[in-house]
C-alpha positions in Angstrom: 2.8 -8.3 -16.9 2.1 -6.3 -13.7 5.4 -5.1 -12.2 5.7 -6.4 -8.6 5.7 -3.8 -5.8 7.2 -4.0 -2.3 5.8 -1.1 -0.2 6.8 -0.3 3.3 4.5 1.6 5.7 6.6 3.0 8.5 3.5 4.3 10.3 4.4 6.5 13.3 8.0 5.4 13.4 11.3 6.9 12.3 13.5 10.0 12.8 16.4 11.4 10.9 18.6 8.6 12.3 16.4 6.1 10.3 17.4 7.5 6.9 20.4 5.2 6.9 18.0 2.4 6.1 17.5 3.9 2.7 21.2 3.9 2.1 21.2 0.2 2.9 18.3 -0.5 0.5 20.0 1.4 -2.2 23.2 -0.6 -1.8 21.5 -3.9 -1.6 19.2 -3.4 -4.6 20.9 -1.1 -7.1 18.7 -2.6 -9.9 15.9 -4.5 -8.3 13.6 -6.9 -10.1 10.6 -5.2 -8.5 9.5 -1.7 -7.4 10.5 -0.6 -3.9 8.5 2.0 -2.0 8.9 3.4 1.5 6.2 5.5 3.1 7.7 7.2 6.1 6.2 9.8 8.5 5.5 13.1 6.8 8.5 14.6 8.6 10.9 12.4 6.7 9.4 12.5 3.2 11.5 15.4 1.8 14.8 14.2 3.3 14.1 10.6 2.3 13.3 11.5 -1.3 16.5 13.5 -1.5 18.4 10.5 0.0 16.8 8.1 -2.6 17.6 10.3 -5.6 19.3 8.3 -8.3 18.2 5.0 -6.9 15.3 2.6 -7.5 13.7 3.4 -4.1 10.5 5.5 -4.3 9.0 7.5 -1.4 5.3 8.0 -0.5 3.0 9.4 2.0 0.8 7.7 4.5 -2.3 9.8 4.0 -3.5 13.1 2.4 -6.5 15.4 2.8 -9.1 15.5 0.0 -8.8 19.3 -0.3 -5.7 21.1 -1.6 -5.6 23.9 0.9 -7.6 25.2 3.8 -8.1 25.4 7.5 -7.3 21.8 8.3 -4.8 21.9 11.1 -2.3 19.0 11.1 -3.4 17.7 7.7 -1.3 17.4 4.5 -2.6 17.8 1.0 -1.7 15.7 -2.0 0.1 18.7 -3.5 2.2 19.0 -0.4 3.2 15.4 -0.6 4.1 15.8 -4.3 6.1 18.9 -3.5 8.0 17.0 -0.8 9.1 14.4 -3.3 6.4 11.7 -2.8 5.2 9.6 -5.8 2.6 7.5 -3.9 0.2 7.8 -1.0 -1.5 5.1 1.2 -5.2 5.8 1.6 -7.9 4.1 3.6 -5.6 2.1 5.8 -7.6 0.2 8.5 -5.9 2.3 11.2 -7.1 5.5 9.5 -10.6 4.1 9.0 -10.8 3.1 12.7 -8.9 5.9 14.5 -10.1 8.8 12.3 -13.5 7.4 11.3 -12.7 7.5 7.6 -15.6 6.3 5.4 -15.3 4.8 2.0 -16.6 8.2 0.6 -13.7 10.0 2.3 -11.2 7.6 1.0 -12.6 8.0 -2.5 -12.3 11.8 -2.2 -8.7 11.5 -1.1 -7.9 9.1 -4.0 -9.4 11.7 -6.4 -7.2 14.4 -4.9 -4.1 12.2 -5.1 -4.7 11.5 -8.7 -5.2 15.1 -9.5 -1.7 15.8 -8.2 -0.1 12.8 -10.0 0.3 10.5 -7.0 -0.4 6.8 -7.2 -3.1 5.9 -4.7 -2.6 2.7 -2.7 -6.1 2.1 -1.5 -6.5 -0.3 1.4 -9.3 -2.7 2.2 -9.7 -5.6 4.7 -12.0 -7.2 7.3 -12.1 -7.5 11.0 -11.9 -10.9 12.7 -15.6 -10.7 13.5 -16.4 -10.1 9.9 -14.1 -13.0 8.8 -15.7 -15.4 11.4 -19.1 -14.3 10.3 -18.5 -15.3 6.7 -18.8 -11.7 5.4 -15.3 -11.1 4.2 -16.0 -10.9 0.5 -19.2 -8.8 0.9 -17.3 -6.4 3.2 -14.3 -6.1 0.9 -16.6 -5.7 -2.1 -18.3 -2.7 -0.5 -15.0 -1.1 0.4 -13.7 -1.6 -3.2 -16.9 -0.2 -4.7 -17.0 2.8 -2.3 -13.4 3.7 -2.0 -12.1 3.5 -5.6 -13.1 6.5 -7.8 -14.0 6.1 -11.5 -11.2 5.9 -13.9 -8.8 3.7 -11.9 -6.0 2.2 -13.9 -2.8 0.3 -13.3 -0.9 3.6 -13.6 -2.8 5.6 -10.9 -4.1 3.0 -8.5 -2.9 0.0 -6.4 -5.2 -1.9 -4.1 -3.9 -3.4 -0.9 -5.8 -6.2 0.9 -5.0 -6.2 4.6 -7.1 -8.4 6.9 -7.2 -6.2 10.1 -6.8 -9.2 12.4 -3.5 -10.1 10.7 -1.9 -6.6 11.0 1.0 -6.7 13.5 -0.4 -9.8 15.2 1.7 -12.5 13.6 -1.5 -14.2 12.4 -1.6 -14.8 8.7 -4.5 -16.1 6.6 -4.0 -19.4 4.9 -2.8 -19.1 1.3 -6.2 -20.3 0.2 -7.9 -17.4 2.1 -5.5 -14.9 0.6 -6.1 -16.3 -2.8 -9.8 -16.2 -2.5 -9.9 -12.5 -1.6 -7.4 -11.5 -4.2 -9.2 -13.4 -6.9 -12.5 -11.8 -5.8 -10.9 -8.3 -5.9 -9.5 -8.9 -9.4 -12.9 -10.0 -10.6 -14.5 -6.9 -9.1 -11.9 -4.6 -10.7 -12.4 -6.3 -14.1 -16.2 -6.0 -13.9 -16.0 -2.3 -13.0 -13.1 -1.0 -15.0 -12.9 -3.5 -17.9 -10.4 -6.2 -18.6 -7.7 -3.8 -19.5 -7.5 -1.6 -16.4 -9.0 -4.3 -14.2 -6.2 -6.6 -14.9 -3.5 -3.9 -14.8 -4.2 -2.7 -11.3 -1.7 -4.3 -8.9 -3.0 -6.1 -5.8 -0.8 -6.1 -2.7 -1.2 -8.3 0.4 -0.5 -6.9 3.8 -0.7 -8.4 7.3 2.3 -9.9 9.2 4.4 -10.3 6.0 7.9 -11.3 7.0 11.0 -12.7 5.1 10.1 -16.2 6.4 6.6 -16.3 4.8 7.0 -13.8 1.9 7.9 -16.3 -0.8 4.8 -18.5 -0.3 2.5 -15.5 -0.1 4.0 -14.2 -3.4 3.3 -17.5 -5.0 -0.4 -17.0 -4.7 -2.2 -15.9 -7.9 -3.1 -12.2 -8.1 -0.7 -11.3 -5.3 1.5 -8.6 -7.0 3.5 -7.6 -3.9 3.1 -6.6 -0.3 2.3 -3.6 1.9 4.6 -4.2 4.9 4.4 -2.6 8.3 6.9 -3.4 11.0 9.1 -5.6 8.8 9.9 -2.6 6.6 11.5 -0.5 9.3 14.9 -2.2 8.9 16.6 -2.7 5.5 17.7 -6.2 6.6 14.2 -7.4 7.2 12.6 -5.6 4.3 15.4 -6.6 2.0 14.4 -10.3 2.6 10.9 -9.5 1.5 12.1 -7.6 -1.6 14.3 -10.5 -2.5 11.4 -13.0 -2.2 9.3 -10.8 -4.5 12.1 -10.5 -7.1 12.1 -14.3 -7.3 8.3 -14.7 -7.3 
């Protein structure tokens, strides 16, 4: 059985005052029935990991460079994330792909760097509204999966997150059938490439306007092993509702 994962992506939000949300999560879920991960800004990773010590809450980064050191002003390496206390890192998020022109090849190189440092790579894929309306969703996601995932992916070192770009932060959510179609497709692609063992062990997260009010029905879809949550993960009260729904899925 794949262990469910509720992952929160704080994006460019949060200061030291936000660390109290971790205390609230620790208190609400002392022994959760799923994994809980928060990926705050890099400025908070070390302090958050210390705050989460002894609890079930894990801490991750939102990106890493593909090189370990060098003249890359403003970038953070996988080793630096690990040193700060991170266990996971989000890679290839649509906002990184669009704002920083990240290609599948770049995401793949970052995933290899993350693995070399013992970080679990959460590799994102997803289509634009134009691609969806053009009937090219599966072809587009298939190309991203093939190009962004390095060889040797397993359920231990890799998580895949499907996030339709048009649903991120918009309040729009695909139908359950649409979510299921893409997750089933990704599962088949993973099995075909990595074999039935690893292909079936890699967890698939859904992301895009996941909230406590719709989480339960989304988690009821086959091959949805959890969620990558944006805005609703900033407050323990909201994120806790999603975690609770996942525990009961």
